N, CA and C atoms as an extended XYZ file, in Angstrom:
234
Properties=species:S:1:pos:R:3:atomname:S:1:resname:S:1:resid:I:1 pbc="F F F"
N       103.505       41.427       76.604 N   MET     1
C       102.907       41.695       77.625 CA  MET     1
C       102.513       40.752       79.016 C   MET     1
N       103.447       40.609       79.876 N   GLN     2
C       102.635       39.627       81.002 CA  GLN     2
C       103.154       40.498       82.108 C   GLN     2
N       102.476       40.257       83.247 N   ALA     3
C       102.191       40.924       84.695 CA  ALA     3
C       102.195       39.678       85.376 C   ALA     3
N       102.128       40.169       86.780 N   HIS     4
C       101.621       39.635       87.713 CA  HIS     4
C       100.594       40.793       89.008 C   HIS     4
N       100.074       39.967       89.516 N   ILE     5
C        99.193       40.709       90.819 CA  ILE     5
C       100.350       41.153       91.403 C   ILE     5
N        99.793       43.008       91.699 N   GLY     6
C       100.788       43.674       92.077 CA  GLY     6
C       102.106       44.317       91.491 C   GLY     6
N       101.995       44.032       90.444 N   ASP     7
C       102.923       44.756       89.535 CA  ASP     7
C       102.136       46.103       88.949 C   ASP     7
N       102.848       47.540       88.905 N   GLN     8
C       102.053       48.896       88.455 CA  GLN     8
C       102.082       49.080       86.952 C   GLN     8
N       100.997       49.483       86.773 N   LEU     9
C       101.155       50.092       85.182 CA  LEU     9
C       101.354       51.267       85.119 C   LEU     9
N       102.037       51.719       83.858 N   VAL    10
C       102.498       53.188       84.091 CA  VAL    10
C       102.182       53.353       82.229 C   VAL    10
N       100.877       54.640       82.297 N   VAL    11
C       100.290       54.930       81.040 CA  VAL    11
C       100.551       56.251       80.541 C   VAL    11
N       101.832       56.072       79.694 N   ALA    12
C       102.326       57.825       79.656 CA  ALA    12
C       101.865       58.426       78.368 C   ALA    12
N       100.873       59.067       77.994 N   CYS    13
C       100.619       59.614       76.792 CA  CYS    13
C       101.138       60.507       75.848 C   CYS    13
N       101.498       60.563       74.600 N   ALA    14
C       101.842       60.901       74.521 CA  ALA    14
C       101.346       62.674       73.662 C   ALA    14
N        99.853       62.994       73.816 N   ALA    15
C        99.230       63.773       73.689 CA  ALA    15
C        99.546       65.351       74.582 C   ALA    15
N        99.371       65.890       73.774 N   THR    16
C        99.742       67.589       74.434 CA  THR    16
C        98.647       67.746       75.216 C   THR    16
N        99.141       67.675       76.642 N   GLY    17
C        98.071       68.246       77.624 CA  GLY    17
C        97.785       66.863       78.391 C   GLY    17
N        98.229       66.033       77.871 N   ALA    18
C        97.646       64.742       78.445 CA  ALA    18
C        98.528       64.026       79.744 C   ALA    18
N        97.636       63.666       80.844 N   THR    19
C        98.905       63.415       81.997 CA  THR    19
C        99.402       62.171       81.888 C   THR    19
N       100.346       61.779       82.947 N   ARG    20
C       100.841       60.373       82.987 CA  ARG    20
C        99.539       59.473       83.867 C   ARG    20
N        98.992       58.521       83.398 N   ARG    21
C        98.191       57.493       84.814 CA  ARG    21
C        98.738       56.370       85.476 C   ARG    21
N        99.184       56.305       86.705 N   ASP    22
C        99.443       54.608       86.881 CA  ASP    22
C        98.494       54.805       88.023 C   ASP    22
N        98.508       52.521       88.306 N   GLY    23
C        97.967       51.668       88.905 CA  GLY    23
C        98.494       50.635       89.171 C   GLY    23
N        97.972       49.785       89.683 N   GLU    24
C        98.186       48.543       90.591 CA  GLU    24
C        97.286       47.425       89.770 C   GLU    24
N        98.197       46.098       89.362 N   ILE    25
C        97.311       45.589       88.578 CA  ILE    25
C        97.125       44.255       89.987 C   ILE    25
N        95.059       44.150       90.100 N   VAL    26
C        94.940       43.284       91.031 CA  VAL    26
C        94.165       42.146       90.829 C   VAL    26
N        94.179       41.990       89.082 N   GLY    27
C        93.452       40.687       88.862 CA  GLY    27
C        94.128       40.511       87.362 C   GLY    27
N        93.980       39.161       87.045 N   LEU    28
C        94.489       38.801       85.564 CA  LEU    28
C        93.090       37.861       85.349 C   LEU    28
N        93.158       38.118       83.706 N   HIS    29
C        92.255       36.876       83.320 CA  HIS    29
C        92.657       35.767       82.404 C   HIS    29
N        93.781       35.605       82.482 N   HIS    30
C        94.346       34.629       81.789 CA  HIS    30
C        95.687       34.281       82.462 C   HIS    30
N        95.535       32.453       82.591 N   GLU    31
C        97.140       32.104       83.099 CA  GLU    31
C        98.102       32.539       83.032 C   GLU    31
N        98.372       33.122       81.652 N   ASP    32
C        99.904       33.268       81.278 CA  ASP    32
C       100.132       34.830       81.501 C   ASP    32
N        99.724       35.586       82.407 N   GLY    33
C        99.674       36.866       82.465 CA  GLY    33
C        99.524       37.973       81.614 C   GLY    33
N        98.624       37.545       80.726 N   THR    34
C        98.637       38.885       79.313 CA  THR    34
C        97.282       39.385       79.592 C   THR    34
N        97.169       40.339       78.886 N   PRO    35
C        96.265       41.246       79.005 CA  PRO    35
C        94.799       40.560       78.701 C   PRO    35
N        93.535       41.208       79.503 N   PRO    36
C        93.541       42.478       80.611 CA  PRO    36
C        93.722       42.033       81.509 C   PRO    36
N        93.852       43.578       82.101 N   TYR    37
C        94.143       43.256       83.324 CA  TYR    37
C        93.061       44.209       84.817 C   TYR    37
N        93.230       43.295       85.728 N   ASP    38
C        91.873       44.718       86.487 CA  ASP    38
C        92.864       45.255       87.599 C   ASP    38
N        92.529       46.566       86.619 N   VAL    39
C        93.884       47.573       87.511 CA  VAL    39
C        92.895       48.847       88.605 C   VAL    39
N        93.894       48.847       90.053 N   ARG    40
C        92.828       49.981       90.440 CA  ARG    40
C        94.115       51.077       90.694 C   ARG    40
N        93.178       51.995       90.383 N   TRP    41
C        94.392       53.412       89.767 CA  TRP    41
C        94.438       53.990       91.006 C   TRP    41
N        95.353       55.117       90.819 N   ALA    42
C        96.264       55.548       91.888 CA  ALA    42
C        95.375       56.933       92.032 C   ALA    42
N        94.913       57.431       91.039 N   ASP    43
C        94.005       58.664       91.235 CA  ASP    43
C        92.837       58.671       91.616 C   ASP    43
N        92.183       57.364       91.269 N   THR    44
C        91.080       57.299       91.767 CA  THR    44
C        90.427       56.643       92.667 C   THR    44
N        91.368       55.325       92.798 N   ASP    45
C        91.276       54.386       93.927 CA  ASP    45
C        90.168       53.388       93.398 C   ASP    45
N        89.896       53.263       92.001 N   GLN    46
C        88.598       52.578       90.992 CA  GLN    46
C        89.380       51.438       90.485 C   GLN    46
N        88.850       49.955       90.450 N   ILE    47
C        89.171       49.231       89.727 CA  ILE    47
C        88.480       48.991       88.149 C   ILE    47
N        88.841       49.102       86.901 N   TRP    48
C        88.930       48.800       86.194 CA  TRP    48
C        89.510       48.114       85.164 C   TRP    48
N        88.500       46.965       84.188 N   LEU    49
C        89.482       46.542       83.269 CA  LEU    49
C        90.096       47.154       82.262 C   LEU    49
N        91.500       47.089       82.153 N   PHE    50
C        92.102       47.385       81.118 CA  PHE    50
C        92.772       46.624       80.107 C   PHE    50
N        92.677       47.304       78.741 N   PHE    51
C        93.615       46.556       78.202 CA  PHE    51
C        94.716       47.606       77.536 C   PHE    51
N        96.158       47.177       77.798 N   PRO    52
C        96.823       47.866       77.660 CA  PRO    52
C        96.906       48.753       75.969 C   PRO    52
N        97.925       49.543       75.776 N   GLY    53
C        98.404       49.811       74.371 CA  GLY    53
C        99.449       50.268       74.321 C   GLY    53
N       100.164       50.817       73.396 N   PRO    54
C       101.403       50.976       73.246 CA  PRO    54
C       102.173       52.212       74.067 C   PRO    54
N       101.458       52.375       74.708 N   ASP    55
C       102.083       53.831       75.341 CA  ASP    55
C       101.656       53.146       77.227 C   ASP    55
N       101.766       52.135       77.181 N   THR    56
C       101.847       51.345       78.881 CA  THR    56
C       102.863       50.878       78.592 C   THR    56
N       103.720       51.038       80.195 N   ARG    57
C       105.071       50.190       80.890 CA  ARG    57
C       104.529       49.412       81.588 C   ARG    57
N       104.922       48.263       82.062 N   ILE    58
C       104.459       47.394       83.145 CA  ILE    58
C       105.920       47.387       84.391 C   ILE    58
N       105.940       47.813       85.233 N   ARG    59
C       107.235       47.933       86.478 CA  ARG    59
C       106.897       46.763       87.468 C   ARG    59
N       107.441       45.660       87.395 N   HIS    60
C       107.370       44.441       87.922 CA  HIS    60
C       108.044       44.764       89.176 C   HIS    60
N       107.308       44.211       90.280 N   VAL    61
C       107.574       45.113       91.882 CA  VAL    61
C       108.394       42.995       92.121 C   VAL    61
N       109.400       43.505       93.090 N   ASP    62
C       110.291       42.305       94.175 CA  ASP    62
C       109.288       41.660       94.194 C   ASP    62
N       109.297       40.087       94.617 N   ARG    63
C       108.450       39.274       95.383 CA  ARG    63
C       109.211       38.440       95.632 C   ARG    63
N       109.116       37.764       96.584 N   PRO    64
C       109.947       36.198       97.092 CA  PRO    64
C       109.833       35.327       96.279 C   PRO    64
N       110.597       34.478       96.298 N   PRO    65
C       110.845       33.352       95.441 CA  PRO    65
C       109.909       32.591       95.476 C   PRO    65
N       108.584       32.384       96.532 N   GLU    66
C       108.063       31.391       96.732 CA  GLU    66
C       106.826       31.819       96.169 C   GLU    66
N       106.511       33.829       95.464 N   ALA    67
C       105.265       34.482       95.207 CA  ALA    67
C       104.661       33.232       93.779 C   ALA    67
N       103.594       33.998       94.019 N   ALA    68
C       102.772       33.203       92.787 CA  ALA    68
C       103.723       33.290       91.598 C   ALA    68
N       103.206       32.363       90.340 N   SER    69
C       103.515       32.555       89.148 CA  SER    69
C       102.917       33.742       88.224 C   SER    69
N       103.464       33.645       87.173 N   PRO    70
C       102.237       34.428       86.365 CA  PRO    70
C       101.127       33.829       85.944 C   PRO    70
N       101.068       32.603       86.110 N   GLY    71
C        99.663       32.068       85.913 CA  GLY    71
C        98.423       31.949       87.044 C   GLY    71
N        99.365       32.719       88.336 N   THR    72
C        98.330       32.386       88.930 CA  THR    72
C        96.875       33.297       88.548 C   THR    72
N        95.760       33.377       88.249 N   VAL    73
C        94.774       33.826       88.053 CA  VAL    73
C        93.877       34.502       89.249 C   VAL    73
N        93.572       35.744       89.699 N   ALA    74
C        93.027       35.836       90.494 CA  ALA    74
C        92.073       36.986       90.146 C   ALA    74
N        91.058       37.283       91.112 N   SER    75
C        89.572       38.168       90.264 CA  SER    75
C        90.185       39.398       91.776 C   SER    75
N        89.965       40.599       91.068 N   ALA    76
C        89.830       41.444       92.195 CA  ALA    76
C        88.530       41.865       93.055 C   ALA    76
N        88.959       42.153       94.121 N   GLU    77
C        88.229       42.323       95.319 CA  GLU    77
C        87.584       43.933       95.390 C   GLU    77
N        86.429       44.412       94.725 N   ALA    78
C        85.646       45.775       95.087 CA  ALA    78
C        85.437       46.277       95.937 C   ALA    78
């Protein structure tokens, strides 16, 4: 799993009664874009360190060609 700053995470839990959760990746901890990620959750607007599981999907956002590569490590601004 690789991500860029600004990509969206969607966590869709298969458990009965569980709700879907989504957020924006605002920080990377590895230059190659692999987990964990700093994620700003849409439902709380809080930033948390997140280790994605098998029910997590990344929705890549379109970015201009000059945008940073997955290797750009940035910290979250809380």
